[in-house]
N, C-alpha and C positions, 0 to 999 in steps of 0.2 A: 450504565458501567463505561462507555466510551468515554465521558468527563472524568472518571477516575482513574482511568489508564492511561488519558493524556496528561495528568496531573504528576501520575508517578511516573512517567517517563519524563517528560519538562522538569521534574525536580531533580532528575539523576544529572550531576555535571562532571562527567568527566570527559578525557580526549577521546575515547571510545565510543560512547556517545554521541559525542557530538560529530566525529567520523560516519559514525554507522547510519545513524537514524537518517540521514541528508541522502545517504546514498539508496538507501532502502526502498524512502519515497517517492527521491528519482525513476527508480526503477518499477515501481508499484505503479505508478503515475502513468510511465510510457508503457507499458505492461512487459516490458523485459524479465520481471519478476514471475510473472503466471508463464511466460512462455519457457525459461528456465526448467520451472518446476515440472512443467510438462512436456520436458525433453526430458527428465530426470527421470520421472515415471514410464515415459515408455523404453525408459534404456533400461531400464531396471525388475520394470515391473511385469515382464513376459506379455501375456495376452491382452491381461486385464487392467495392466498399465496401459497397453498402447490403447485400448480400447478407449480408456479411461482419460486418456489425454488428446484424446481424439475429439470426444464428448466434450470435455472441457473446452478446447481449442475453440469446435464449430462454436459453441454457448455465446464465447467471448465473440466472436463473429457478428453475432446473430445482438446481443444485446448491447453490445458499446455501439456502434451506429444509431440503434434505436434511443441508449439513452443517450448520446449527444446530441442528435441531432432531435428528438421530440419532448424529453425529460428536462433538463437543463431548460429550455424555452418554459417548458410551464412551473416549473418550480425554482424557488430563490434555495441556494444551494448554503447551509447556515455552517462555519468556520468556529472552530474554537477562539474562545475569549483572546485578543493577545496578553493581557496578564496572566493567561496561564503557564504562555510560552517562555522563558527566557530570552534577553538578546542575544544572539550567535557572538561568541568568542570573549562574552562578560563573565565573570562567574558568578554565581546567586550571593546574594548575600545571606548569611545565615539569622 
């Protein structure tokens, strides 16, 4: 499923996706995206939203250091093949 999704997204060549996807990747990589979603849930979700946001942030606070300190040392991560992702700034051949 992940491979097919990667192919579909990488296959789109529009100015919107060339701007949006790298920005979303960067935000997600540095947890800004998840922090922003937690803030939105806390602001709009009432008591349950605040509780869900706090639970999510607490779980990130525990899981990220554990994954970075232990998991990444034990297991090699596989990235999508370069052939699946077109070079930035160039249109794909039809």
